[in-house]
C-alpha positions, 0 to 999 in steps of 0.5 A: 495473510497469504498472498492470494487473489481471493483477497481481491474478490472477497471480504477480509479474511477474518470475515470469510467464515473460514475454519479456525484451522485455516487462520493463524492466531498469532499476531506475528503470523498475521491474517493467514489465508491458506490456499488449496482449499476446494471451497476457495476458487482462484487461490494461487496454488503453491508448489512445495517440497518436503525439505525444511527451510530456515535461511533466506538464501537457501534453495528451498526458500527461493523455490517457495517464492518463485515456484509456479503459481496457478493464475485465475482461469476463465470462470474463476472470478467472482460472480460480480466480476463475471457479470461486469465482464459480460456487460462490456461488449466493445473495446472502448466501453467502460462498465459502471462497476469493476470489481476484484480482478483488475488490481494486484494483491493488496491488504484489506484491513479490519476495523481494529487494524485501521486504528492499530497504526502508530507514528514511528521513526527509525533512527539512521545508523549508517551513512546511507541511512542518514543521507536518505533520511536527510533528503526526505526531511529536506523535501518535507521542510521545503514543501511546508515552507512553500505552502507556508504550513506550520503544524502545531498541536495547540493554537497559539491563541485560544478561541481562534476560528478555523479560518484564522488558523488557516490564514496563519498557516496553522491549518491546511484548507481542503484545497491545501490538503488535496494538493499535499496528497496529490504531491505526496502520492505522485512521488510515492508511486515512483520507487516501486515501479523503478525497483520492479523495473530494475529487478526485472531487467536484472533477472532477464540479464542474469537469467536467474530468478528474482526471489519474490521481490518484483511482485511486491514492488509492483504491488506497492507502485499500483497501490500508491497509484490507487491512492490518487484515484480516490483523490479526484472524487472530492475535487469533482464534488467540490467543483460541481458545487461551485459550478452551481454558484456560477463559478467556473472549474478553471477559475477555482481549481486550476493548478498553478504553474509552480504546482505543475512543475512540482508534479512534473519533477516528481514524475520525471526528474525523481524517477530518473534520480531514483533509478540511478540511486537504486542501481548504485544501492538498492538498500539505500533506495528501500531505506529512502522509501521507508523514511518517505513512508514514515512521513506519509503515515505522519501526514495522514495521521494529522489529516485524520486528527484534523478531520475528526476534530472538525477542522476540515468541514468540507470533508465531514460528511463526504461519502467514500467514492465507489472505487475506494469502497470496492478497492478496500472492501469498505461498507456501502455507507463509508465516508472519506474518513474511512478511506483516509484510514485505509490509505494510512494503513497502506502507507504503514505497510509500505513503511514496514516492507521497505525498512525490512527489505533495506535490512536484507541483501537484495542480491541473495536474500528471499523477499520474506513477504512474497507469500504472506504479510503480518497484520497491522498489529505488527506492521503498525507498531514495528518499523520492520524486520531485522534480517534474523527476524525475516529469516525466522518469518520465512521459516514459519511461512514455509512450515505453514505452507507445507503443513497445509499441503499435507492437510490438502493431500489427506483430504484428497485421499479421504475423498 
């Protein structure tokens, strides 16, 4: 899909009813939304040249990812967004519904994409790969040990109830799943912001273009933060039910001091450690995030399996929060299960992107995902692009943009 603000204010590309000429049919190409079409207001306009490009470090490739983009102008937002904006009359007023333009680019998945995700693992090859993988595995084992969780595919004894499995540490309760997700997303939202900050400062210091990396890193950081936003809803619903039984919020859901320290470490200590690590080796930093996202995909896959098997009965009929329905363009009757499927797809995207970036030269190579991304049929079954594949992907993107620019020019002449 081409990276365009239209995604934020519309249904998935395949549901827009675009002409078939505007969509790439190959899975390698992904869901492509070609910009510049008169019927698509708000799309980013891409400045292109007639020169061909098939190299990650060529000037034309760099120009394609850093050329001037036309941002949304007043009146170009969706009708829903415009209506909400008019309803907010004061600085501190918050509208009941906020749509579209308040978030950066993020993929919106079709039903078949949501189920196309596979649990994959990239074997470490270099010393930095082994170090990054070892740190991620150590962190997971420590956290599993702290919460006394032992994952098993089958119960040790047939006929064990859900409560018995939870007490034995073979199943996570609703609260344990919530704590696990909170902890995971608190960490996962850090690297993207660190990488974007450092690359931003490098661009300022050296007075040169970034080659399209900053936006992708910022989008990842915001996407992880949005995962935390949906977590608060099931917590608040559970709290409201417990309050009816004369039980207080602080008694039931008060985080322990140990959990608070873990979150503090994730937001403070981890930020600074990753900041130093990324300064030393950006490749190792992206590889670390790739392995971290592998664990995230595994975690959400297990959560989905438990939920579909009825092992988290508290969440079975829990409706999706409005913020999640708007963000991922879910149907109005979506359940929390649908949200978790979308979150897992996001983590799969981050897994693919970071493993791909770790295979590139961060000082010279163009970000191959600056203009478009493959769909989940690629990202869900492949760990990332090798450098040669990324180079070919940049070439294909360039050709698509130039072809569409020629079509737009022809339409203008005919008009």
